OpenMM code with the backbone's topology and positions (N, CA, C; nanometers):
from openmm import Vec3, app, unit

residues = "MET SER ASP LEU SER LEU THR CYS SER SER GLU SER ALA ARG ASN MET SER LEU GLY LEU GLN LEU GLY ARG GLY LEU ALA ARG GLU ALA VAL SER VAL ALA VAL PRO TRP SER SER ARG ALA SER ALA ASN ALA GLN SER VAL THR ASP LEU SER ARG ARG LEU GLY VAL MET GLN PRO ILE CYS GLU THR VAL ARG ALA VAL LEU HIS ASP GLY ALA GLY PHE GLY GLN SER PHE ALA ALA LEU ARG GLN GLY ARG SER ARG PRO SER ARG GLY".split()
positions = [
    Vec3(1.4262, -9.2987, 4.3705),
    Vec3(1.2875, -9.2675, 4.3924),
    Vec3(1.2064, -9.2821, 4.2640),
    Vec3(1.2687, -9.2523, 4.1506),
    Vec3(1.1946, -9.2640, 4.0245),
    Vec3(1.1571, -9.4085, 3.9951),
    Vec3(1.2426, -9.5055, 4.0334),
    Vec3(1.2087, -9.6461, 4.0125),
    Vec3(1.0857, -9.6849, 4.0933),
    Vec3(1.0794, -9.6386, 4.2173),
    Vec3(0.9647, -9.6677, 4.3016),
    Vec3(0.8377, -9.6065, 4.2430),
    Vec3(0.8471, -9.4835, 4.1970),
    Vec3(0.7312, -9.4170, 4.1361),
    Vec3(0.6834, -9.4932, 4.0132),
    Vec3(0.7763, -9.5372, 3.9304),
    Vec3(0.7402, -9.6121, 3.8107),
    Vec3(0.6747, -9.7447, 3.8475),
    Vec3(0.7322, -9.8150, 3.9432),
    Vec3(0.6781, -9.9441, 3.9845),
    Vec3(0.5338, -9.9324, 4.0315),
    Vec3(0.5023, -9.8226, 4.0972),
    Vec3(0.3686, -9.8038, 4.1544),
    Vec3(0.2695, -9.7381, 4.0602),
    Vec3(0.3143, -9.6911, 3.9449),
    Vec3(0.2228, -9.6135, 3.8613),
    Vec3(0.2165, -9.6569, 3.7149),
    Vec3(0.3022, -9.7442, 3.6721),
    Vec3(0.3063, -9.7802, 3.5310),
    Vec3(0.2634, -9.9247, 3.5086),
    Vec3(0.1673, -9.9421, 3.4204),
    Vec3(0.1224, -10.0779, 3.3889),
    Vec3(0.2302, -10.1601, 3.3206),
    Vec3(0.3346, -10.0952, 3.2706),
    Vec3(0.4439, -10.1695, 3.2080),
    Vec3(0.5471, -10.2161, 3.3107),
    Vec3(0.5372, -10.1679, 3.4347),
    Vec3(0.6282, -10.2139, 3.5399),
    Vec3(0.5915, -10.3578, 3.5768),
    Vec3(0.6927, -10.4403, 3.5982),
    Vec3(0.6700, -10.5832, 3.6230),
    Vec3(0.5736, -10.6106, 3.7371),
    Vec3(0.6015, -10.5559, 3.8543),
    Vec3(0.5194, -10.5877, 3.9710),
    Vec3(0.3770, -10.5367, 3.9559),
    Vec3(0.3627, -10.4167, 3.9051),
    Vec3(0.2281, -10.3621, 3.8885),
    Vec3(0.1503, -10.4416, 3.7847),
    Vec3(0.2160, -10.4768, 3.6758),
    Vec3(0.1502, -10.5546, 3.5719),
    Vec3(0.1049, -10.6904, 3.6258),
    Vec3(0.1902, -10.7543, 3.7023),
    Vec3(0.1553, -10.8828, 3.7624),
    Vec3(0.0341, -10.8667, 3.8539),
    Vec3(0.0356, -10.7656, 3.9389),
    Vec3(-0.0765, -10.7412, 4.0291),
    Vec3(-0.2054, -10.7093, 3.9548),
    Vec3(-0.1950, -10.6299, 3.8497),
    Vec3(-0.3136, -10.5968, 3.7714),
    Vec3(-0.3735, -10.7211, 3.7062),
    Vec3(-0.2886, -10.8052, 3.6504),
    Vec3(-0.3376, -10.9279, 3.5865),
    Vec3(-0.4082, -11.0174, 3.6884),
    Vec3(-0.3475, -11.0342, 3.8059),
    Vec3(-0.4093, -11.1162, 3.9098),
    Vec3(-0.5393, -11.0525, 3.9580),
    Vec3(-0.5382, -10.9203, 3.9734),
    Vec3(-0.6574, -10.8492, 4.0171),
    Vec3(-0.7724, -10.8582, 3.9188),
    Vec3(-0.7399, -10.8755, 3.7933),
    Vec3(-0.8433, -10.8911, 3.6894),
    Vec3(-0.8964, -11.0337, 3.6837),
    Vec3(-0.8433, -11.1197, 3.7703),
    Vec3(-0.8943, -11.2557, 3.7791),
    Vec3(-0.8183, -11.3595, 3.6998),
    Vec3(-0.7082, -11.3202, 3.6368),
    Vec3(-0.6283, -11.4171, 3.5632),
    Vec3(-0.5625, -11.5136, 3.6625),
    Vec3(-0.5674, -11.6398, 3.6321),
    Vec3(-0.5040, -11.7396, 3.7186),
    Vec3(-0.3529, -11.7203, 3.7171),
    Vec3(-0.2876, -11.7532, 3.8255),
    Vec3(-0.1428, -11.7376, 3.8385),
    Vec3(-0.0692, -11.8036, 3.7226),
    Vec3(-0.1115, -11.9230, 3.6849),
    Vec3(-0.0461, -11.9954, 3.5763),
    Vec3(-0.0635, -11.9221, 3.4434),
    Vec3(-0.1795, -11.8633, 3.4223),
    Vec3(-0.2052, -11.7893, 3.2991),
    Vec3(-0.1205, -11.6634, 3.2924),
    Vec3(-0.0974, -11.6008, 3.4064),
    Vec3(-0.0130, -11.4808, 3.4100),
    Vec3(0.1291, -11.5182, 3.3710),
    Vec3(0.1778, -11.6314, 3.4193),
    Vec3(0.3137, -11.6752, 3.3864),
    Vec3(0.3314, -11.6947, 3.2365),
    Vec3(0.2290, -11.7434, 3.1704),
    Vec3(0.2365, -11.7647, 3.0261),
    Vec3(0.2262, -11.6313, 2.9530),
    Vec3(0.1334, -11.5469, 2.9961),
    Vec3(0.1110, -11.4189, 2.9288),
    Vec3(0.2236, -11.3195, 2.9547),
    Vec3(0.2840, -11.3283, 3.0722),
    Vec3(0.3875, -11.2326, 3.1127),
    Vec3(0.5083, -11.3142, 3.1607),
    Vec3(0.5993, -11.3499, 3.0690),
    Vec3(0.7090, -11.4417, 3.1015),
    Vec3(0.7954, -11.4017, 3.2207),
    Vec3(0.8182, -11.2739, 3.2431),
    Vec3(0.9037, -11.2313, 3.3526),
    Vec3(0.8364, -11.2442, 3.4880),
    Vec3(0.7068, -11.2790, 3.4917),
    Vec3(0.6377, -11.2879, 3.6200),
    Vec3(0.6979, -11.3961, 3.7082),
    Vec3(0.7649, -11.4947, 3.6483),
    Vec3(0.8275, -11.5984, 3.7296),
    Vec3(0.9397, -11.5408, 3.8149),
    Vec3(1.0050, -11.4355, 3.7659),
    Vec3(1.1088, -11.3688, 3.8455),
    Vec3(1.0477, -11.2988, 3.9663),
    Vec3(0.9376, -11.2293, 3.9443),
    Vec3(0.8683, -11.1638, 4.0554),
    Vec3(0.8209, -11.2675, 4.1563),
    Vec3(0.7757, -11.3799, 4.1058),
    Vec3(0.7280, -11.4871, 4.1916),
    Vec3(0.8411, -11.5458, 4.2758),
    Vec3(0.9559, -11.5671, 4.2144),
    Vec3(1.0720, -11.6192, 4.2875),
    Vec3(1.1159, -11.5211, 4.3953),
    Vec3(1.1095, -11.3916, 4.3638),
    Vec3(1.1465, -11.2903, 4.4631),
    Vec3(1.0538, -11.2937, 4.5829),
    Vec3(0.9262, -11.3174, 4.5604),
    Vec3(0.8311, -11.3258, 4.6715),
    Vec3(0.8702, -11.4380, 4.7665),
    Vec3(0.9157, -11.5481, 4.7124),
    Vec3(0.9581, -11.6600, 4.7964),
    Vec3(1.0883, -11.6296, 4.8693),
    Vec3(1.1873, -11.5792, 4.7989),
    Vec3(1.3174, -11.5574, 4.8624),
    Vec3(1.3103, -11.4507, 4.9712),
    Vec3(1.2314, -11.3458, 4.9493),
    Vec3(1.2192, -11.2397, 5.0498),
    Vec3(1.1530, -11.2944, 5.1765),
    Vec3(1.0468, -11.3712, 5.1601),
    Vec3(0.9796, -11.4243, 5.2792),
    Vec3(1.0614, -11.5331, 5.3461),
    Vec3(1.1344, -11.6127, 5.2694),
    Vec3(1.2233, -11.7118, 5.3311),
    Vec3(1.3251, -11.6427, 5.4224),
    Vec3(1.3872, -11.5362, 5.3723),
    Vec3(1.4861, -11.4629, 5.4509),
    Vec3(1.4219, -11.3972, 5.5726),
    Vec3(1.3088, -11.3316, 5.5544),
    Vec3(1.2456, -11.2635, 5.6683),
    Vec3(1.2017, -11.3638, 5.7745),
    Vec3(1.1589, -11.4807, 5.7347),
    Vec3(1.1221, -11.5850, 5.8326),
    Vec3(1.2448, -11.6307, 5.9108),
    Vec3(1.3555, -11.6517, 5.8397),
    Vec3(1.4789, -11.6932, 5.9081),
    Vec3(1.5252, -11.5888, 6.0093),
    Vec3(1.5081, -11.4609, 5.9741),
    Vec3(1.5525, -11.3524, 6.0613),
    Vec3(1.4475, -11.3122, 6.1652),
    Vec3(1.3287, -11.3687, 6.1552),
    Vec3(1.2223, -11.3361, 6.2488),
    Vec3(1.1611, -11.1989, 6.2270),
    Vec3(1.1666, -11.1509, 6.1034),
    Vec3(1.1121, -11.0192, 6.0692),
    Vec3(0.9741, -11.0382, 6.0070),
    Vec3(0.8746, -10.9708, 6.0631),
    Vec3(0.7399, -10.9803, 6.0079),
    Vec3(0.7269, -10.8887, 5.8869),
    Vec3(0.6774, -10.9440, 5.7772),
    Vec3(0.6543, -10.8673, 5.6545),
    Vec3(0.5194, -10.9092, 5.5973),
    Vec3(0.4104, -10.8573, 5.6528),
    Vec3(0.2780, -10.9030, 5.6111),
    Vec3(0.2476, -10.8816, 5.4637),
    Vec3(0.2985, -10.7766, 5.4037),
    Vec3(0.2725, -10.7556, 5.2604),
    Vec3(0.3409, -10.8653, 5.1797),
    Vec3(0.4655, -10.8916, 5.2089),
    Vec3(0.5386, -10.9969, 5.1369),
    Vec3(0.4750, -11.1337, 5.1603),
    Vec3(0.4327, -11.1587, 5.2838),
    Vec3(0.3673, -11.2860, 5.3149),
    Vec3(0.2373, -11.3010, 5.2363),
    Vec3(0.1634, -11.1923, 5.2222),
    Vec3(0.0379, -11.1966, 5.1475),
    Vec3(0.0641, -11.2212, 4.9998),
    Vec3(0.1645, -11.1541, 4.9450),
    Vec3(0.2004, -11.1759, 4.8049),
    Vec3(0.2408, -11.3216, 4.7847),
    Vec3(0.3208, -11.3745, 4.8747),
    Vec3(0.3625, -11.5146, 4.8639),
    Vec3(0.2418, -11.6084, 4.8717),
    Vec3(0.1501, -11.5794, 4.9634),
    Vec3(0.0317, -11.6648, 4.9779),
    Vec3(-0.0495, -11.6687, 4.8492),
    Vec3(-0.0627, -11.5538, 4.7838),
    Vec3(-0.1385, -11.5474, 4.6587),
    Vec3(-0.0638, -11.6182, 4.5457),
    Vec3(0.0669, -11.5940, 4.5354),
    Vec3(0.1432, -11.6491, 4.4239),
    Vec3(0.1778, -11.7965, 4.4390),
    Vec3(0.1930, -11.8434, 4.5637),
    Vec3(0.2447, -11.9791, 4.5827),
    Vec3(0.1552, -12.0736, 4.6615),
    Vec3(0.0667, -12.0177, 4.7436),
    Vec3(-0.0102, -12.1034, 4.8332),
    Vec3(-0.1570, -12.1140, 4.7955),
    Vec3(-0.1936, -12.0564, 4.6820),
    Vec3(-0.3315, -12.0675, 4.6356),
    Vec3(-0.4311, -11.9799, 4.7088),
    Vec3(-0.3828, -11.8812, 4.7829),
    Vec3(-0.4735, -11.7914, 4.8539),
    Vec3(-0.5487, -11.7043, 4.7534),
    Vec3(-0.6709, -11.6715, 4.7846),
    Vec3(-0.7504, -11.5855, 4.6983),
    Vec3(-0.6996, -11.4426, 4.7024),
    Vec3(-0.6940, -11.3797, 4.5870),
    Vec3(-0.6408, -11.2445, 4.5751),
    Vec3(-0.7232, -11.1440, 4.6552),
    Vec3(-0.8520, -11.1372, 4.6278),
    Vec3(-0.9375, -11.0376, 4.6914),
    Vec3(-0.9421, -11.0505, 4.8419),
    Vec3(-0.9661, -11.1696, 4.8910),
    Vec3(-0.9759, -11.1915, 5.0355),
    Vec3(-0.8429, -11.1660, 5.1054),
    Vec3(-0.7344, -11.2071, 5.0435),
    Vec3(-0.6028, -11.1896, 5.1057),
    Vec3(-0.5689, -11.0430, 5.1245),
    Vec3(-0.5913, -10.9638, 5.0212),
    Vec3(-0.5559, -10.8229, 5.0310),
    Vec3(-0.6574, -10.7431, 5.1113),
    Vec3(-0.7833, -10.7885, 5.1142),
    Vec3(-0.8815, -10.7232, 5.2019),
    Vec3(-0.8403, -10.7441, 5.3476),
    Vec3(-0.7980, -10.8642, 5.3818),
    Vec3(-0.7527, -10.8920, 5.5180),
    Vec3(-0.6289, -10.8100, 5.5518),
    Vec3(-0.5392, -10.7967, 5.4577),
    Vec3(-0.4181, -10.7181, 5.4795),
    Vec3(-0.4535, -10.5717, 5.5060),
    Vec3(-0.5426, -10.5169, 5.4264),
    Vec3(-0.5839, -10.3773, 5.4448),
    Vec3(-0.6498, -10.3548, 5.5803),
    Vec3(-0.7162, -10.4559, 5.6309),
    Vec3(-0.7852, -10.4422, 5.7591),
    Vec3(-0.6950, -10.4807, 5.8763),
    Vec3(-0.5700, -10.5138, 5.8478),
    Vec3(-0.4751, -10.5482, 5.9530),
    Vec3(-0.4930, -10.6869, 6.0098),
    Vec3(-0.5638, -10.7710, 5.9365),
    Vec3(-0.5880, -10.9076, 5.9859),
    Vec3(-0.4876, -11.0079, 5.9324),
    Vec3(-0.4008, -10.9646, 5.8444),
    Vec3(-0.3043, -11.0567, 5.7854),
    Vec3(-0.1987, -11.0944, 5.8879),
    Vec3(-0.1724, -11.2197, 5.9001),
    Vec3(-0.0671, -11.2690, 5.9877),
    Vec3(0.0283, -11.3510, 5.9044),
    Vec3(0.1575, -11.3287, 5.9211),
    Vec3(0.2540, -11.4090, 5.8438),
    Vec3(0.2436, -11.5550, 5.8809),
    Vec3(0.2461, -11.6391, 5.7812),
    Vec3(0.2471, -11.7819, 5.8092),
    Vec3(0.3883, -11.8236, 5.8412),
    Vec3(0.4032, -11.9148, 5.9275),
    Vec3(0.5364, -11.9657, 5.9625),
    Vec3(0.5463, -12.1079, 5.9135),
    Vec3(0.6045, -12.1229, 5.7946),
    Vec3(0.6079, -12.2556, 5.7347),
    Vec3(0.7428, -12.3148, 5.7261),
] * unit.nanometer
topology = app.Topology()
chain = topology.addChain("A")
for resn in residues:
    res = topology.addResidue(resn, chain)
    for name in ("N", "CA", "C"):
        topology.addAtom(name, app.Element.getBySymbol(name[0]), res)
């Protein structure tokens, strides 16, 4: 539980730091240069959604993260849609 708390509350946590940088408007490519480990988080976004698609499991949060990191989706619009329940997983 402490790992989850840290991930959600500390700017030094990988996922939170990546999200904060993107939320501040930094381009995905710039985040990769500024934060070298972000490529690991990015790879995880792909592998998790690849597996969930194969298994037929809907994971709208993971799909939204993947769309932002890999498909060029806009950060603000993507997460606003997710919060409003309008996000639909893409089947690619």
